[in-house]
All heavy atoms as atom14 arrays in JSON, in Angstrom:
{
  "sequence": "MNLKHVFAQDTYRVTLGADYLHWNNPTGMNYYEGVQREESTTGLFTQLHS",
  "atom14_mask": [
    [1, 1, 1, 1, 1, 1, 1, 1, 0, 0, 0, 0, 0, 0],
    [1, 1, 1, 1, 1, 1, 1, 1, 0, 0, 0, 0, 0, 0],
    [1, 1, 1, 1, 1, 1, 1, 1, 0, 0, 0, 0, 0, 0],
    [1, 1, 1, 1, 1, 1, 1, 1, 1, 0, 0, 0, 0, 0],
    [1, 1, 1, 1, 1, 1, 1, 1, 1, 1, 0, 0, 0, 0],
    [1, 1, 1, 1, 1, 1, 1, 0, 0, 0, 0, 0, 0, 0],
    [1, 1, 1, 1, 1, 1, 1, 1, 1, 1, 1, 0, 0, 0],
    [1, 1, 1, 1, 1, 0, 0, 0, 0, 0, 0, 0, 0, 0],
    [1, 1, 1, 1, 1, 1, 1, 1, 1, 0, 0, 0, 0, 0],
    [1, 1, 1, 1, 1, 1, 1, 1, 0, 0, 0, 0, 0, 0],
    [1, 1, 1, 1, 1, 1, 1, 0, 0, 0, 0, 0, 0, 0],
    [1, 1, 1, 1, 1, 1, 1, 1, 1, 1, 1, 1, 0, 0],
    [1, 1, 1, 1, 1, 1, 1, 1, 1, 1, 1, 0, 0, 0],
    [1, 1, 1, 1, 1, 1, 1, 0, 0, 0, 0, 0, 0, 0],
    [1, 1, 1, 1, 1, 1, 1, 0, 0, 0, 0, 0, 0, 0],
    [1, 1, 1, 1, 1, 1, 1, 1, 0, 0, 0, 0, 0, 0],
    [1, 1, 1, 1, 0, 0, 0, 0, 0, 0, 0, 0, 0, 0],
    [1, 1, 1, 1, 1, 0, 0, 0, 0, 0, 0, 0, 0, 0],
    [1, 1, 1, 1, 1, 1, 1, 1, 0, 0, 0, 0, 0, 0],
    [1, 1, 1, 1, 1, 1, 1, 1, 1, 1, 1, 1, 0, 0],
    [1, 1, 1, 1, 1, 1, 1, 1, 0, 0, 0, 0, 0, 0],
    [1, 1, 1, 1, 1, 1, 1, 1, 1, 1, 0, 0, 0, 0],
    [1, 1, 1, 1, 1, 1, 1, 1, 1, 1, 1, 1, 1, 1],
    [1, 1, 1, 1, 1, 1, 1, 1, 0, 0, 0, 0, 0, 0],
    [1, 1, 1, 1, 1, 1, 1, 1, 0, 0, 0, 0, 0, 0],
    [1, 1, 1, 1, 1, 1, 1, 0, 0, 0, 0, 0, 0, 0],
    [1, 1, 1, 1, 1, 1, 1, 0, 0, 0, 0, 0, 0, 0],
    [1, 1, 1, 1, 0, 0, 0, 0, 0, 0, 0, 0, 0, 0],
    [1, 1, 1, 1, 1, 1, 1, 1, 0, 0, 0, 0, 0, 0],
    [1, 1, 1, 1, 1, 1, 1, 1, 0, 0, 0, 0, 0, 0],
    [1, 1, 1, 1, 1, 1, 1, 1, 1, 1, 1, 1, 0, 0],
    [1, 1, 1, 1, 1, 1, 1, 1, 1, 1, 1, 1, 0, 0],
    [1, 1, 1, 1, 1, 1, 1, 1, 1, 0, 0, 0, 0, 0],
    [1, 1, 1, 1, 0, 0, 0, 0, 0, 0, 0, 0, 0, 0],
    [1, 1, 1, 1, 1, 1, 1, 0, 0, 0, 0, 0, 0, 0],
    [1, 1, 1, 1, 1, 1, 1, 1, 1, 0, 0, 0, 0, 0],
    [1, 1, 1, 1, 1, 1, 1, 1, 1, 1, 1, 0, 0, 0],
    [1, 1, 1, 1, 1, 1, 1, 1, 1, 0, 0, 0, 0, 0],
    [1, 1, 1, 1, 1, 1, 1, 1, 1, 0, 0, 0, 0, 0],
    [1, 1, 1, 1, 1, 1, 0, 0, 0, 0, 0, 0, 0, 0],
    [1, 1, 1, 1, 1, 1, 1, 0, 0, 0, 0, 0, 0, 0],
    [1, 1, 1, 1, 1, 1, 1, 0, 0, 0, 0, 0, 0, 0],
    [1, 1, 1, 1, 0, 0, 0, 0, 0, 0, 0, 0, 0, 0],
    [1, 1, 1, 1, 1, 1, 1, 1, 0, 0, 0, 0, 0, 0],
    [1, 1, 1, 1, 1, 1, 1, 1, 1, 1, 1, 0, 0, 0],
    [1, 1, 1, 1, 1, 1, 1, 0, 0, 0, 0, 0, 0, 0],
    [1, 1, 1, 1, 1, 1, 1, 1, 1, 0, 0, 0, 0, 0],
    [1, 1, 1, 1, 1, 1, 1, 1, 0, 0, 0, 0, 0, 0],
    [1, 1, 1, 1, 1, 1, 1, 1, 1, 1, 0, 0, 0, 0],
    [1, 1, 1, 1, 1, 1, 0, 0, 0, 0, 0, 0, 0, 0]
  ],
  "atom14_positions": [
    [[19.24, 17.04, 17.51], [19.78, 17.64, 16.25], [19.3, 16.86, 15.15], [19.23, 15.6, 15.24], [21.34, 17.58, 16.35], [21.94, 18.2, 15.06], [23.71, 18.04, 15.06], [24.27, 18.52, 16.6], [0.0, 0.0, 0.0], [0.0, 0.0, 0.0], [0.0, 0.0, 0.0], [0.0, 0.0, 0.0], [0.0, 0.0, 0.0], [0.0, 0.0, 0.0]],
    [[18.91, 17.46, 14.04], [18.46, 16.8, 12.9], [19.0, 17.51, 11.72], [18.84, 18.75, 11.46], [16.82, 16.9, 12.95], [16.24, 16.23, 11.6], [16.71, 16.45, 10.5], [15.22, 15.46, 11.77], [0.0, 0.0, 0.0], [0.0, 0.0, 0.0], [0.0, 0.0, 0.0], [0.0, 0.0, 0.0], [0.0, 0.0, 0.0], [0.0, 0.0, 0.0]],
    [[19.79, 16.8, 10.89], [20.39, 17.36, 9.7], [19.89, 16.63, 8.48], [19.75, 15.41, 8.52], [21.94, 17.22, 9.72], [22.59, 17.91, 10.86], [24.07, 17.48, 10.94], [22.51, 19.37, 10.85], [0.0, 0.0, 0.0], [0.0, 0.0, 0.0], [0.0, 0.0, 0.0], [0.0, 0.0, 0.0], [0.0, 0.0, 0.0], [0.0, 0.0, 0.0]],
    [[19.57, 17.36, 7.44], [19.19, 16.72, 6.17], [19.44, 17.56, 4.97], [19.66, 18.77, 5.12], [17.64, 16.39, 6.21], [16.76, 17.56, 6.11], [15.29, 17.08, 6.15], [14.34, 18.27, 6.11], [12.96, 17.89, 5.98], [0.0, 0.0, 0.0], [0.0, 0.0, 0.0], [0.0, 0.0, 0.0], [0.0, 0.0, 0.0], [0.0, 0.0, 0.0]],
    [[19.61, 16.91, 3.84], [19.91, 17.63, 2.6], [18.97, 17.0, 1.51], [18.8, 15.85, 1.51], [21.34, 17.42, 2.2], [21.72, 18.22, 1.03], [22.0, 19.59, 1.12], [21.89, 17.93, -0.23], [22.26, 20.04, -0.08], [22.34, 19.05, -0.9], [0.0, 0.0, 0.0], [0.0, 0.0, 0.0], [0.0, 0.0, 0.0], [0.0, 0.0, 0.0]],
    [[18.48, 17.87, 0.65], [17.58, 17.44, -0.41], [18.25, 17.67, -1.8], [18.78, 18.78, -2.03], [16.21, 18.29, -0.28], [15.38, 17.92, -1.45], [15.54, 18.02, 1.03], [0.0, 0.0, 0.0], [0.0, 0.0, 0.0], [0.0, 0.0, 0.0], [0.0, 0.0, 0.0], [0.0, 0.0, 0.0], [0.0, 0.0, 0.0], [0.0, 0.0, 0.0]],
    [[18.25, 16.63, -2.62], [18.66, 16.62, -3.93], [17.43, 16.6, -4.8], [16.59, 15.71, -4.65], [19.52, 15.45, -4.28], [20.89, 15.36, -3.45], [20.78, 14.59, -2.34], [21.98, 16.07, -3.82], [21.94, 14.52, -1.58], [23.1, 16.0, -3.05], [23.15, 15.25, -1.95], [0.0, 0.0, 0.0], [0.0, 0.0, 0.0], [0.0, 0.0, 0.0]],
    [[17.18, 17.6, -5.63], [15.93, 17.66, -6.48], [16.25, 17.7, -7.95], [17.19, 18.45, -8.41], [15.08, 18.74, -6.05], [0.0, 0.0, 0.0], [0.0, 0.0, 0.0], [0.0, 0.0, 0.0], [0.0, 0.0, 0.0], [0.0, 0.0, 0.0], [0.0, 0.0, 0.0], [0.0, 0.0, 0.0], [0.0, 0.0, 0.0], [0.0, 0.0, 0.0]],
    [[15.46, 16.97, -8.75], [15.42, 16.94, -10.18], [14.07, 17.15, -10.67], [13.18, 17.34, -9.82], [15.99, 15.7, -10.81], [17.49, 15.46, -10.51], [18.35, 16.45, -11.24], [18.13, 16.91, -12.32], [19.5, 16.82, -10.65], [0.0, 0.0, 0.0], [0.0, 0.0, 0.0], [0.0, 0.0, 0.0], [0.0, 0.0, 0.0], [0.0, 0.0, 0.0]],
    [[13.78, 17.21, -11.92], [12.44, 17.39, -12.44], [11.46, 16.23, -12.03], [10.38, 16.49, -11.82], [12.41, 17.55, -14.0], [13.1, 18.81, -14.47], [13.18, 19.84, -13.61], [13.57, 18.9, -15.57], [0.0, 0.0, 0.0], [0.0, 0.0, 0.0], [0.0, 0.0, 0.0], [0.0, 0.0, 0.0], [0.0, 0.0, 0.0], [0.0, 0.0, 0.0]],
    [[12.0, 15.05, -12.01], [11.13, 13.89, -11.86], [11.21, 13.24, -10.44], [10.41, 12.35, -10.12], [11.42, 12.79, -12.95], [12.76, 12.45, -12.84], [11.01, 13.37, -14.33], [0.0, 0.0, 0.0], [0.0, 0.0, 0.0], [0.0, 0.0, 0.0], [0.0, 0.0, 0.0], [0.0, 0.0, 0.0], [0.0, 0.0, 0.0], [0.0, 0.0, 0.0]],
    [[12.29, 13.55, -9.67], [12.37, 12.96, -8.37], [13.1, 13.87, -7.38], [13.65, 14.92, -7.75], [13.13, 11.69, -8.51], [14.64, 11.79, -8.88], [15.58, 12.01, -7.91], [15.03, 11.83, -10.2], [16.94, 12.19, -8.18], [16.31, 12.08, -10.55], [17.24, 12.22, -9.53], [18.62, 12.37, -9.86], [0.0, 0.0, 0.0], [0.0, 0.0, 0.0]],
    [[13.02, 13.49, -6.1], [13.67, 14.2, -5.0], [14.19, 13.2, -4.04], [13.5, 12.21, -3.67], [12.61, 15.09, -4.41], [13.25, 16.0, -3.3], [12.33, 16.95, -2.63], [11.32, 16.18, -1.9], [10.14, 16.65, -1.56], [9.78, 17.85, -1.84], [9.31, 15.92, -0.97], [0.0, 0.0, 0.0], [0.0, 0.0, 0.0], [0.0, 0.0, 0.0]],
    [[15.45, 13.35, -3.64], [16.17, 12.36, -2.65], [16.42, 13.28, -1.41], [17.0, 14.29, -1.47], [17.35, 11.73, -3.22], [17.98, 10.92, -2.21], [17.12, 11.0, -4.49], [0.0, 0.0, 0.0], [0.0, 0.0, 0.0], [0.0, 0.0, 0.0], [0.0, 0.0, 0.0], [0.0, 0.0, 0.0], [0.0, 0.0, 0.0], [0.0, 0.0, 0.0]],
    [[16.11, 12.75, -0.28], [16.38, 13.37, 1.0], [17.28, 12.45, 1.79], [16.99, 11.34, 1.95], [15.12, 13.72, 1.82], [14.28, 14.46, 1.03], [15.47, 14.46, 3.04], [0.0, 0.0, 0.0], [0.0, 0.0, 0.0], [0.0, 0.0, 0.0], [0.0, 0.0, 0.0], [0.0, 0.0, 0.0], [0.0, 0.0, 0.0], [0.0, 0.0, 0.0]],
    [[18.44, 12.93, 2.17], [19.35, 12.15, 3.06], [19.46, 12.93, 4.32], [19.47, 14.21, 4.48], [20.81, 12.1, 2.42], [20.87, 11.61, 1.01], [22.21, 11.64, 0.49], [20.39, 10.03, 1.05], [0.0, 0.0, 0.0], [0.0, 0.0, 0.0], [0.0, 0.0, 0.0], [0.0, 0.0, 0.0], [0.0, 0.0, 0.0], [0.0, 0.0, 0.0]],
    [[19.59, 12.2, 5.41], [19.59, 12.9, 6.77], [20.13, 12.0, 7.85], [20.33, 10.74, 7.77], [0.0, 0.0, 0.0], [0.0, 0.0, 0.0], [0.0, 0.0, 0.0], [0.0, 0.0, 0.0], [0.0, 0.0, 0.0], [0.0, 0.0, 0.0], [0.0, 0.0, 0.0], [0.0, 0.0, 0.0], [0.0, 0.0, 0.0], [0.0, 0.0, 0.0]],
    [[20.3, 12.63, 9.04], [20.79, 12.01, 10.3], [20.04, 12.67, 11.47], [19.85, 13.89, 11.41], [22.3, 12.11, 10.38], [0.0, 0.0, 0.0], [0.0, 0.0, 0.0], [0.0, 0.0, 0.0], [0.0, 0.0, 0.0], [0.0, 0.0, 0.0], [0.0, 0.0, 0.0], [0.0, 0.0, 0.0], [0.0, 0.0, 0.0], [0.0, 0.0, 0.0]],
    [[19.84, 11.91, 12.49], [19.16, 12.37, 13.68], [20.07, 12.05, 14.85], [20.64, 10.91, 14.86], [17.8, 11.67, 13.94], [16.8, 12.09, 12.9], [16.78, 13.23, 12.5], [16.09, 11.13, 12.5], [0.0, 0.0, 0.0], [0.0, 0.0, 0.0], [0.0, 0.0, 0.0], [0.0, 0.0, 0.0], [0.0, 0.0, 0.0], [0.0, 0.0, 0.0]],
    [[20.11, 12.86, 15.87], [20.83, 12.58, 17.13], [19.95, 13.15, 18.33], [19.58, 14.35, 18.25], [22.16, 13.18, 17.07], [22.91, 13.1, 18.48], [23.44, 11.75, 18.88], [23.02, 14.15, 19.34], [24.03, 11.66, 20.12], [23.64, 13.95, 20.62], [24.17, 12.71, 20.97], [24.72, 12.52, 22.17], [0.0, 0.0, 0.0], [0.0, 0.0, 0.0]],
    [[19.72, 12.51, 19.3], [19.03, 12.85, 20.49], [19.68, 12.46, 21.78], [20.07, 11.16, 21.83], [17.59, 12.38, 20.48], [16.74, 12.62, 21.77], [16.41, 14.12, 21.83], [15.47, 11.73, 21.66], [0.0, 0.0, 0.0], [0.0, 0.0, 0.0], [0.0, 0.0, 0.0], [0.0, 0.0, 0.0], [0.0, 0.0, 0.0], [0.0, 0.0, 0.0]],
    [[19.95, 13.35, 22.69], [20.53, 12.94, 24.01], [19.81, 13.71, 25.05], [19.58, 14.93, 24.95], [22.01, 13.37, 24.0], [22.61, 13.03, 25.34], [22.8, 13.99, 26.35], [23.07, 11.89, 25.89], [23.36, 13.51, 27.35], [23.54, 12.19, 27.09], [0.0, 0.0, 0.0], [0.0, 0.0, 0.0], [0.0, 0.0, 0.0], [0.0, 0.0, 0.0]],
    [[19.42, 12.98, 26.13], [18.77, 13.58, 27.32], [19.29, 12.98, 28.56], [19.7, 11.75, 28.56], [17.25, 13.68, 27.12], [16.63, 12.28, 27.17], [16.22, 11.6, 26.02], [16.21, 11.49, 28.24], [15.7, 10.42, 26.37], [15.58, 10.3, 27.71], [16.25, 11.61, 29.63], [15.1, 9.35, 28.52], [15.72, 10.65, 30.44], [15.13, 9.47, 29.94]],
    [[19.31, 13.7, 29.68], [19.73, 13.25, 30.94], [18.81, 13.83, 31.98], [18.61, 14.95, 31.95], [21.15, 13.68, 31.14], [21.77, 13.05, 32.44], [21.19, 12.22, 33.11], [22.73, 13.67, 32.97], [0.0, 0.0, 0.0], [0.0, 0.0, 0.0], [0.0, 0.0, 0.0], [0.0, 0.0, 0.0], [0.0, 0.0, 0.0], [0.0, 0.0, 0.0]],
    [[18.31, 12.99, 32.82], [17.48, 13.44, 33.93], [18.06, 12.87, 35.26], [17.74, 11.69, 35.57], [15.96, 12.98, 33.74], [15.11, 13.53, 34.76], [15.54, 14.04, 35.85], [13.79, 13.7, 34.48], [0.0, 0.0, 0.0], [0.0, 0.0, 0.0], [0.0, 0.0, 0.0], [0.0, 0.0, 0.0], [0.0, 0.0, 0.0], [0.0, 0.0, 0.0]],
    [[18.87, 13.63, 35.94], [19.53, 13.06, 37.16], [18.58, 12.66, 38.32], [18.98, 11.93, 39.2], [20.49, 14.06, 37.51], [20.03, 15.37, 36.87], [19.26, 15.01, 35.75], [0.0, 0.0, 0.0], [0.0, 0.0, 0.0], [0.0, 0.0, 0.0], [0.0, 0.0, 0.0], [0.0, 0.0, 0.0], [0.0, 0.0, 0.0], [0.0, 0.0, 0.0]],
    [[17.35, 13.18, 38.38], [16.5, 12.91, 39.43], [15.4, 11.86, 39.14], [14.61, 11.5, 39.96], [15.75, 14.17, 39.91], [14.94, 14.71, 38.84], [16.77, 15.25, 40.41], [0.0, 0.0, 0.0], [0.0, 0.0, 0.0], [0.0, 0.0, 0.0], [0.0, 0.0, 0.0], [0.0, 0.0, 0.0], [0.0, 0.0, 0.0], [0.0, 0.0, 0.0]],
    [[15.41, 11.32, 37.93], [14.46, 10.28, 37.52], [13.11, 10.94, 37.19], [12.97, 12.15, 37.18], [0.0, 0.0, 0.0], [0.0, 0.0, 0.0], [0.0, 0.0, 0.0], [0.0, 0.0, 0.0], [0.0, 0.0, 0.0], [0.0, 0.0, 0.0], [0.0, 0.0, 0.0], [0.0, 0.0, 0.0], [0.0, 0.0, 0.0], [0.0, 0.0, 0.0]],
    [[12.17, 10.1, 36.85], [10.96, 10.58, 36.4], [9.85, 9.36, 36.39], [10.24, 8.26, 36.33], [10.98, 11.16, 35.0], [11.48, 10.21, 33.9], [11.73, 11.04, 32.34], [10.23, 10.66, 31.52], [0.0, 0.0, 0.0], [0.0, 0.0, 0.0], [0.0, 0.0, 0.0], [0.0, 0.0, 0.0], [0.0, 0.0, 0.0], [0.0, 0.0, 0.0]],
    [[8.5, 9.7, 36.52], [7.52, 8.77, 36.49], [7.72, 7.62, 37.55], [7.86, 7.85, 38.78], [7.25, 8.27, 35.16], [6.79, 9.31, 34.14], [6.29, 10.38, 34.61], [6.97, 9.14, 32.9], [0.0, 0.0, 0.0], [0.0, 0.0, 0.0], [0.0, 0.0, 0.0], [0.0, 0.0, 0.0], [0.0, 0.0, 0.0], [0.0, 0.0, 0.0]],
    [[7.84, 6.32, 37.05], [8.05, 5.28, 37.96], [9.52, 5.05, 38.38], [9.8, 4.25, 39.16], [7.66, 3.95, 37.18], [6.13, 3.94, 36.8], [5.71, 4.11, 35.51], [5.13, 3.76, 37.8], [4.41, 4.13, 35.16], [3.82, 3.79, 37.48], [3.43, 3.96, 36.19], [2.15, 4.0, 35.78], [0.0, 0.0, 0.0], [0.0, 0.0, 0.0]],
    [[10.43, 5.94, 37.93], [11.85, 5.8, 38.19], [12.33, 7.03, 39.06], [13.38, 7.47, 38.9], [12.63, 5.7, 36.94], [12.25, 4.56, 36.07], [11.42, 4.61, 35.05], [12.75, 3.25, 36.46], [11.12, 3.43, 34.23], [12.51, 2.16, 35.69], [11.6, 2.34, 34.6], [11.33, 1.17, 33.9], [0.0, 0.0, 0.0], [0.0, 0.0, 0.0]],
    [[11.42, 7.46, 39.96], [11.9, 8.63, 40.84], [13.11, 8.27, 41.52], [13.2, 7.18, 42.2], [10.71, 8.94, 41.82], [9.55, 9.59, 41.19], [9.74, 10.95, 40.49], [10.62, 11.68, 41.07], [9.12, 11.33, 39.52], [0.0, 0.0, 0.0], [0.0, 0.0, 0.0], [0.0, 0.0, 0.0], [0.0, 0.0, 0.0], [0.0, 0.0, 0.0]],
    [[13.99, 9.12, 41.56], [15.3, 8.95, 42.31], [16.27, 8.09, 41.58], [17.38, 7.83, 42.11], [0.0, 0.0, 0.0], [0.0, 0.0, 0.0], [0.0, 0.0, 0.0], [0.0, 0.0, 0.0], [0.0, 0.0, 0.0], [0.0, 0.0, 0.0], [0.0, 0.0, 0.0], [0.0, 0.0, 0.0], [0.0, 0.0, 0.0], [0.0, 0.0, 0.0]],
    [[15.99, 7.71, 40.39], [16.95, 6.89, 39.6], [17.31, 7.69, 38.35], [16.52, 8.13, 37.62], [16.24, 5.52, 39.03], [17.23, 4.73, 38.23], [15.83, 4.65, 40.37], [0.0, 0.0, 0.0], [0.0, 0.0, 0.0], [0.0, 0.0, 0.0], [0.0, 0.0, 0.0], [0.0, 0.0, 0.0], [0.0, 0.0, 0.0], [0.0, 0.0, 0.0]],
    [[18.63, 7.9, 38.22], [19.07, 8.73, 37.11], [18.72, 8.08, 35.82], [18.99, 6.81, 35.57], [20.56, 8.97, 37.16], [21.16, 9.87, 36.09], [22.62, 10.05, 36.18], [23.18, 9.75, 37.19], [23.21, 10.7, 35.24], [0.0, 0.0, 0.0], [0.0, 0.0, 0.0], [0.0, 0.0, 0.0], [0.0, 0.0, 0.0], [0.0, 0.0, 0.0]],
    [[18.26, 8.86, 34.84], [17.94, 8.2, 33.5], [18.72, 9.02, 32.49], [18.73, 10.18, 32.49], [16.47, 8.33, 33.21], [15.5, 7.77, 34.16], [15.34, 6.27, 34.07], [15.18, 5.75, 32.68], [14.08, 5.56, 32.09], [12.91, 5.9, 32.68], [14.06, 5.12, 30.8], [0.0, 0.0, 0.0], [0.0, 0.0, 0.0], [0.0, 0.0, 0.0]],
    [[19.35, 8.33, 31.54], [20.07, 8.97, 30.47], [19.9, 8.24, 29.21], [19.92, 6.98, 29.16], [21.51, 9.14, 30.77], [22.31, 9.95, 29.72], [23.74, 10.25, 30.21], [24.17, 9.76, 31.16], [24.4, 11.0, 29.4], [0.0, 0.0, 0.0], [0.0, 0.0, 0.0], [0.0, 0.0, 0.0], [0.0, 0.0, 0.0], [0.0, 0.0, 0.0]],
    [[19.7, 8.87, 28.0], [19.53, 8.14, 26.79], [20.1, 8.91, 25.65], [20.02, 10.14, 25.55], [18.02, 7.9, 26.59], [17.68, 7.08, 25.43], [16.25, 6.8, 25.26], [15.48, 6.81, 26.17], [15.79, 6.72, 24.04], [0.0, 0.0, 0.0], [0.0, 0.0, 0.0], [0.0, 0.0, 0.0], [0.0, 0.0, 0.0], [0.0, 0.0, 0.0]],
    [[20.67, 8.12, 24.69], [21.16, 8.72, 23.47], [20.77, 7.87, 22.36], [20.78, 6.64, 22.37], [22.74, 8.77, 23.37], [23.2, 9.71, 24.36], [0.0, 0.0, 0.0], [0.0, 0.0, 0.0], [0.0, 0.0, 0.0], [0.0, 0.0, 0.0], [0.0, 0.0, 0.0], [0.0, 0.0, 0.0], [0.0, 0.0, 0.0], [0.0, 0.0, 0.0]],
    [[20.22, 8.43, 21.23], [19.83, 7.74, 20.07], [20.31, 8.4, 18.84], [20.48, 9.7, 18.77], [18.33, 7.62, 19.92], [17.69, 8.97, 19.84], [17.68, 6.79, 21.16], [0.0, 0.0, 0.0], [0.0, 0.0, 0.0], [0.0, 0.0, 0.0], [0.0, 0.0, 0.0], [0.0, 0.0, 0.0], [0.0, 0.0, 0.0], [0.0, 0.0, 0.0]],
    [[20.66, 7.6, 17.78], [21.14, 8.16, 16.57], [20.48, 7.38, 15.4], [20.0, 6.32, 15.61], [22.71, 7.98, 16.39], [23.0, 6.66, 16.54], [23.48, 8.8, 17.41], [0.0, 0.0, 0.0], [0.0, 0.0, 0.0], [0.0, 0.0, 0.0], [0.0, 0.0, 0.0], [0.0, 0.0, 0.0], [0.0, 0.0, 0.0], [0.0, 0.0, 0.0]],
    [[20.28, 8.03, 14.35], [19.71, 7.38, 13.17], [20.06, 8.08, 11.8], [20.48, 9.2, 11.82], [0.0, 0.0, 0.0], [0.0, 0.0, 0.0], [0.0, 0.0, 0.0], [0.0, 0.0, 0.0], [0.0, 0.0, 0.0], [0.0, 0.0, 0.0], [0.0, 0.0, 0.0], [0.0, 0.0, 0.0], [0.0, 0.0, 0.0], [0.0, 0.0, 0.0]],
    [[20.02, 7.31, 10.82], [20.21, 7.74, 9.41], [18.97, 7.46, 8.62], [18.32, 6.52, 8.88], [21.4, 7.06, 8.78], [22.8, 7.27, 9.54], [23.78, 6.41, 9.0], [23.2, 8.72, 9.52], [0.0, 0.0, 0.0], [0.0, 0.0, 0.0], [0.0, 0.0, 0.0], [0.0, 0.0, 0.0], [0.0, 0.0, 0.0], [0.0, 0.0, 0.0]],
    [[18.66, 8.38, 7.7], [17.57, 8.07, 6.76], [17.75, 8.48, 5.42], [18.5, 9.41, 5.13], [16.23, 8.59, 7.44], [16.22, 10.16, 7.42], [15.81, 10.93, 6.4], [16.68, 10.81, 8.63], [15.78, 12.27, 6.51], [16.69, 12.19, 8.72], [16.22, 12.9, 7.66], [0.0, 0.0, 0.0], [0.0, 0.0, 0.0], [0.0, 0.0, 0.0]],
    [[17.06, 7.88, 4.47], [16.99, 8.18, 3.05], [15.55, 8.14, 2.63], [14.86, 7.21, 2.94], [17.86, 7.23, 2.25], [19.18, 7.22, 2.69], [17.77, 7.62, 0.78], [0.0, 0.0, 0.0], [0.0, 0.0, 0.0], [0.0, 0.0, 0.0], [0.0, 0.0, 0.0], [0.0, 0.0, 0.0], [0.0, 0.0, 0.0], [0.0, 0.0, 0.0]],
    [[15.14, 9.16, 1.8], [13.82, 9.12, 1.31], [13.93, 9.44, -0.21], [14.63, 10.27, -0.58], [12.95, 10.12, 1.94], [12.61, 9.91, 3.32], [11.88, 11.12, 3.97], [12.06, 12.32, 3.63], [11.0, 10.76, 4.93], [0.0, 0.0, 0.0], [0.0, 0.0, 0.0], [0.0, 0.0, 0.0], [0.0, 0.0, 0.0], [0.0, 0.0, 0.0]],
    [[13.09, 8.73, -1.0], [13.04, 8.93, -2.48], [11.71, 9.21, -2.83], [10.66, 8.49, -2.5], [13.59, 7.7, -3.21], [13.41, 7.73, -4.76], [14.28, 9.0, -5.37], [13.88, 6.45, -5.36], [0.0, 0.0, 0.0], [0.0, 0.0, 0.0], [0.0, 0.0, 0.0], [0.0, 0.0, 0.0], [0.0, 0.0, 0.0], [0.0, 0.0, 0.0]],
    [[11.34, 10.41, -3.42], [10.1, 10.78, -3.93], [10.1, 10.96, -5.4], [10.92, 11.62, -5.98], [9.72, 12.16, -3.29], [9.79, 12.18, -1.79], [8.76, 11.8, -0.95], [10.85, 12.54, -1.01], [9.12, 11.93, 0.23], [10.37, 12.41, 0.32], [0.0, 0.0, 0.0], [0.0, 0.0, 0.0], [0.0, 0.0, 0.0], [0.0, 0.0, 0.0]],
    [[9.17, 10.21, -6.03], [9.1, 10.42, -7.54], [7.76, 10.97, -7.98], [6.85, 10.95, -7.24], [9.44, 9.05, -8.19], [8.54, 8.02, -7.78], [0.0, 0.0, 0.0], [0.0, 0.0, 0.0], [0.0, 0.0, 0.0], [0.0, 0.0, 0.0], [0.0, 0.0, 0.0], [0.0, 0.0, 0.0], [0.0, 0.0, 0.0], [0.0, 0.0, 0.0]]
  ]
}
């Protein structure tokens, strides 16, 4: 999931946002065959463009 909002004026633009990623592989993958793998990551970001 990726959410963002943009505030814009004549001379600048501000972007605020958040990211969330979750995945689960119960059978493993690559070098981890047979080992359950699960990962969640979250992040926040701000960008200023002038």
